[in-house]
C-alpha positions as CSV (number, residue, x, y, z in Angstrom):
1,M,-2.2,-9.8,-22.4
2,T,-5.5,-9.0,-24.0
3,R,-9.0,-10.4,-24.0
4,N,-12.2,-9.6,-25.7
5,T,-12.7,-6.7,-23.3
6,G,-10.4,-4.6,-25.5
7,L,-8.2,-3.5,-22.7
8,T,-4.5,-4.2,-22.8
9,I,-2.3,-5.1,-19.8
10,A,1.4,-4.2,-20.5
11,P,3.8,-5.5,-17.8
12,F,6.7,-3.2,-16.8
13,P,10.2,-4.4,-17.3
14,G,11.1,-7.1,-14.8
15,G,7.4,-8.2,-14.5
16,F,6.6,-6.1,-11.5
17,G,3.6,-3.8,-12.1
18,A,1.8,-3.2,-15.3
19,E,0.0,-0.4,-17.2
20,V,-3.6,-1.0,-18.1
21,R,-4.5,0.7,-21.4
22,Q,-7.5,1.1,-23.6
23,I,-10.1,1.3,-20.8
24,D,-12.1,4.2,-19.5
25,L,-12.9,3.8,-15.9
26,A,-15.6,6.4,-15.7
27,G,-19.0,4.8,-15.3
28,E,-19.6,1.1,-14.8
29,V,-16.8,-1.4,-15.3
30,P,-18.1,-4.3,-17.5
31,A,-18.2,-7.7,-15.6
32,E,-15.7,-9.3,-17.9
33,A,-13.3,-6.4,-17.6
34,A,-13.7,-6.4,-13.9
35,A,-12.8,-10.0,-13.7
36,E,-9.7,-9.4,-15.8
37,L,-8.6,-6.5,-13.6
38,D,-9.0,-8.5,-10.5
39,A,-6.9,-11.2,-11.8
40,A,-4.3,-8.7,-13.1
41,L,-3.9,-7.2,-9.6
42,D,-2.9,-10.7,-8.3
43,A,-0.6,-11.2,-11.2
44,H,1.2,-7.8,-11.4
45,T,0.6,-6.4,-7.8
46,V,0.6,-2.7,-9.1
47,L,-1.8,-1.5,-11.9
48,V,-1.4,1.9,-13.5
49,F,-4.1,3.7,-15.5
50,R,-3.1,6.9,-17.2
51,G,-5.4,9.8,-18.4
52,Q,-8.5,9.0,-16.5
53,D,-11.2,11.5,-15.7
54,L,-12.9,10.1,-12.5
55,N,-15.3,11.4,-10.0
56,E,-15.7,9.8,-6.5
57,D,-18.5,7.5,-7.6
58,D,-16.3,6.1,-10.4
59,Q,-13.4,5.5,-8.0
60,L,-15.7,3.7,-5.5
61,R,-17.2,1.5,-8.2
62,L,-13.7,0.5,-9.3
63,A,-12.8,-0.3,-5.7
64,E,-15.7,-2.8,-5.5
65,V,-14.1,-4.7,-8.5
66,F,-11.5,-6.1,-6.2
67,G,-13.9,-7.6,-3.6
68,G,-14.4,-7.3,0.0
69,G,-16.1,-3.9,-0.1
70,T,-14.5,-0.5,0.7
71,L,-13.5,0.8,4.1
72,R,-13.1,4.2,5.6
73,S,-10.2,5.6,3.7
74,H,-7.9,6.4,6.7
75,P,-8.4,6.0,10.4
76,D,-7.3,9.4,11.3
77,E,-9.0,11.3,8.5
78,K,-11.8,13.5,9.6
79,R,-13.9,14.8,6.6
80,A,-16.8,17.1,7.3
81,E,-19.2,14.8,5.5
82,T,-20.7,12.0,7.5
83,T,-22.1,9.7,4.8
84,A,-20.7,6.3,4.2
85,H,-19.8,7.5,0.7
86,A,-17.8,10.4,1.9
87,R,-16.0,8.3,4.6
88,A,-15.0,5.8,1.9
89,I,-13.1,8.5,-0.1
90,G,-10.1,10.1,1.6
91,L,-7.7,12.8,0.6
92,V,-3.9,12.5,0.6
93,T,-2.9,16.2,0.4
94,N,-0.8,19.0,1.8
95,I,-3.7,21.4,1.4
96,R,-4.6,23.2,4.6
97,E,-7.6,25.1,5.7
98,N,-7.3,27.4,8.7
99,G,-3.9,25.9,9.2
100,K,-5.1,22.4,9.5
101,P,-4.7,19.6,6.8
102,I,-7.9,18.7,5.0
103,G,-6.7,15.1,4.5
104,S,-4.0,12.9,5.7
105,L,-0.2,12.3,5.2
106,P,0.3,15.9,4.1
107,D,3.9,16.5,3.8
108,G,7.3,15.2,2.7
109,E,8.8,11.8,2.5
110,L,7.2,8.6,3.8
111,W,9.2,5.4,4.5
112,F,8.2,2.0,3.1
113,H,5.1,0.5,4.7
114,Y,2.2,-1.7,4.1
115,D,-1.2,0.1,4.4
116,G,-3.2,-1.4,7.2
117,A,-0.4,-3.4,8.8
118,F,-1.4,-2.0,12.2
119,I,-4.9,-3.6,12.1
120,D,-5.8,-7.3,12.4
121,A,-7.1,-7.5,8.8
122,P,-4.7,-5.5,6.6
123,Y,-6.2,-4.0,3.5
124,R,-6.5,-5.9,0.3
125,A,-5.7,-3.0,-2.0
126,T,-5.4,0.8,-2.1
127,L,-6.5,3.0,-5.0
128,L,-5.0,6.5,-5.5
129,Y,-6.3,9.0,-8.1
130,A,-4.2,12.1,-8.9
131,V,-6.3,15.3,-8.9
132,E,-3.3,17.7,-8.6
133,V,0.4,16.9,-8.5
134,P,3.6,19.0,-7.9
135,D,6.0,19.8,-10.6
136,S,8.6,17.5,-9.0
137,G,8.8,14.9,-6.3
138,G,5.9,13.2,-4.5
139,H,6.6,10.0,-6.4
140,T,5.3,6.7,-5.0
141,L,7.8,3.8,-4.8
142,F,6.6,0.2,-4.8
143,A,8.8,-2.6,-3.6
144,D,8.2,-6.1,-4.9
145,M,8.0,-8.1,-1.7
146,Y,7.7,-11.4,-3.5
147,R,11.2,-10.9,-4.9
148,A,12.4,-9.6,-1.6
149,F,11.5,-13.0,-0.1
150,D,13.1,-14.8,-3.1
151,A,16.3,-13.0,-2.4
152,L,16.6,-14.2,1.2
153,D,19.3,-16.8,2.0
154,P,18.1,-20.2,3.2
155,D,19.2,-19.6,6.8
156,T,17.3,-16.4,7.0
157,R,14.2,-18.0,5.6
158,A,14.5,-20.7,8.2
159,V,14.8,-18.2,11.1
160,L,11.7,-16.4,9.8
161,R,9.5,-19.4,9.4
162,G,6.7,-19.3,11.9
163,R,7.8,-16.0,13.3
164,T,5.4,-13.0,13.9
165,C,6.1,-9.3,13.8
166,L,4.6,-6.4,15.8
167,H,3.5,-3.4,13.7
168,Y,2.7,0.0,15.1
169,F,0.9,2.9,13.6
170,D,3.4,4.2,13.0
171,H,6.5,2.7,14.6
172,V,8.9,5.4,13.6
173,T,6.9,8.0,15.4
174,Y,7.5,6.1,18.6
175,A,11.1,5.1,17.9
176,E,12.0,8.8,17.6
177,R,10.6,9.5,21.1
178,A,12.2,8.8,24.4
179,D,10.1,5.7,24.8
180,P,10.4,3.5,21.8
181,N,8.1,0.9,23.4
182,P,4.8,2.6,24.2
183,D,2.0,1.1,26.1
184,L,0.3,-1.1,23.5
185,D,-3.1,-0.4,25.0
186,Q,-2.6,3.2,23.8
187,V,-1.3,2.5,20.4
188,R,-2.9,0.9,17.3
189,H,-1.0,-2.2,16.6
190,A,-1.3,-5.8,15.2
191,R,0.9,-8.9,14.8
192,H,1.3,-10.7,11.5
193,P,3.5,-13.4,10.1
194,A,7.0,-12.2,9.1
195,V,6.4,-14.1,5.9
196,I,3.0,-14.7,4.5
197,R,1.7,-16.8,1.7
198,H,-0.4,-14.5,-0.4
199,P,-4.1,-15.4,0.3
200,H,-4.9,-15.4,-3.5
201,N,-1.9,-17.0,-5.2
202,G,0.0,-18.8,-2.4
203,R,3.3,-17.1,-3.2
204,P,5.6,-16.1,-0.2
205,V,5.8,-12.4,0.6
206,L,8.2,-10.8,3.1
207,Y,5.8,-8.8,5.3
208,V,8.0,-6.2,7.2
209,S,8.5,-2.5,6.7
210,P,10.8,0.2,8.0
211,L,7.9,2.5,8.9
212,Q,5.7,0.2,10.9
213,T,7.5,-3.0,11.9
214,A,8.6,-2.7,15.5
215,R,10.1,-6.1,16.4
216,I,10.2,-9.8,15.6
217,E,8.5,-11.7,18.3
218,G,10.4,-14.3,20.3
219,M,13.8,-12.6,19.8
220,N,15.6,-10.4,22.2
221,A,15.7,-6.7,21.3
222,A,19.3,-6.8,19.8
223,E,18.6,-9.9,17.7
224,S,15.3,-8.5,16.4
225,A,16.8,-5.1,15.5
226,S,19.7,-6.7,13.7
227,L,17.6,-8.9,11.6
228,L,15.1,-6.2,10.8
229,T,17.8,-3.9,9.7
230,R,18.9,-6.6,7.2
231,L,15.4,-7.3,6.0
232,F,14.7,-3.6,5.5
233,A,17.6,-3.4,3.1
234,Y,15.6,-5.8,0.8
235,T,12.6,-3.7,1.0
236,E,14.6,-0.7,-0.2
237,N,16.7,-2.5,-2.9
238,P,16.4,-0.3,-6.0
239,D,16.4,-3.4,-8.2
240,L,13.0,-4.4,-6.7
241,I,11.3,-1.0,-6.9
242,Y,9.0,0.5,-9.4
243,E,8.8,4.3,-9.1
244,H,5.6,5.9,-10.2
245,V,5.9,9.5,-11.3
246,W,2.4,10.9,-11.0
247,R,0.5,12.8,-13.7
248,K,-2.8,14.4,-13.3
249,G,-5.5,11.8,-14.1
250,D,-3.4,8.8,-13.1
251,L,-5.2,6.0,-11.1
252,V,-2.9,3.5,-9.4
253,I,-4.1,0.4,-7.6
254,W,-1.8,-1.8,-5.5
255,D,-2.0,-5.1,-3.7
256,N,-1.2,-4.4,0.0
257,W,-0.4,-8.0,0.6
258,G,2.3,-8.1,-2.0
259,T,4.0,-4.7,-2.1
260,A,5.3,-2.2,0.4
261,H,5.3,1.4,-0.8
262,A,6.9,4.8,0.1
263,R,6.8,8.4,-1.0
264,T,9.6,10.8,-2.0
265,D,9.8,14.3,-0.7
266,F,8.2,17.1,-2.7
267,P,8.2,21.0,-2.6
268,A,6.2,22.2,0.4
269,D,4.9,25.2,-1.6
270,Q,3.3,23.1,-4.3
271,T,0.0,21.3,-4.1
272,R,-0.3,17.5,-4.0
273,L,-3.9,16.2,-4.0
274,L,-4.8,12.6,-4.5
275,R,-8.1,10.8,-3.6
276,R,-7.8,7.5,-1.9
277,S,-10.1,4.5,-1.4
278,I,-9.2,1.2,0.2
279,V,-10.5,-2.4,-0.2
280,R,-11.3,-4.5,2.9
281,G,-8.8,-7.2,3.6
282,K,-8.6,-10.3,5.9
283,P,-6.5,-11.6,8.8
284,L,-3.1,-12.9,7.6
285,A,-2.4,-15.3,10.5
286,E,-3.8,-18.2,8.5
287,A,-1.4,-17.3,5.6
288,A,1.8,-17.8,7.6
289,F,4.7,-19.2,5.8
């Protein structure tokens, strides 16, 4: 679709995700274009901008287009700078200085997850800008969690109605230890509906992920584990996934209420450096299906 802004939004096959063309994101984003981009994120869930030359200020201005204001980029990230500006831009990279990562999520594969599922108000959106990418791997996979819900049989939908799930940061870390049920006072965690109605468009979304969803409340351990295993299969269904192969200068924005995402492995001896900013969200309890 096009408007008088001159930009073009080209949906990907299947209608999940879109490439935004004919717009330079450096500098101020005109108000009309900003409104169109905000609506496009709700409509397409993932927006891809190729060939951008952006500094940190450009990226933060763009994040403000999607409302709510920006947050600290990652709760574990410790940049040397202490200004609010520096805290709002994070690094996703395997670069190390003195043997320590300079950013977060440095190495290898990451399972499907929702950013911010472990806090009470999960993030509205995440923005990643590619500064340096490896020759192969390090792709980001996006799962259409609207269609994941649509694929559920009526009985499963009925079981999930009104249910909440517990999410850890991150659940797999604890599941691989001797104690898969750590003291919640010592772990960042939150509870959200198993199915939400998207706060902006009202469409139902399956809100579970292999990386962070620990259990479905109100079920015994065996019932919860069995159902989650079935639900995770929908999350990882190739027919529901858009795989983004990064190029230097790509800017990708995704809706954290409508898509789970993952990362493929990449060579440890090659540099991967992306800048991240995130947009403040809201509690999802009131959006329960």
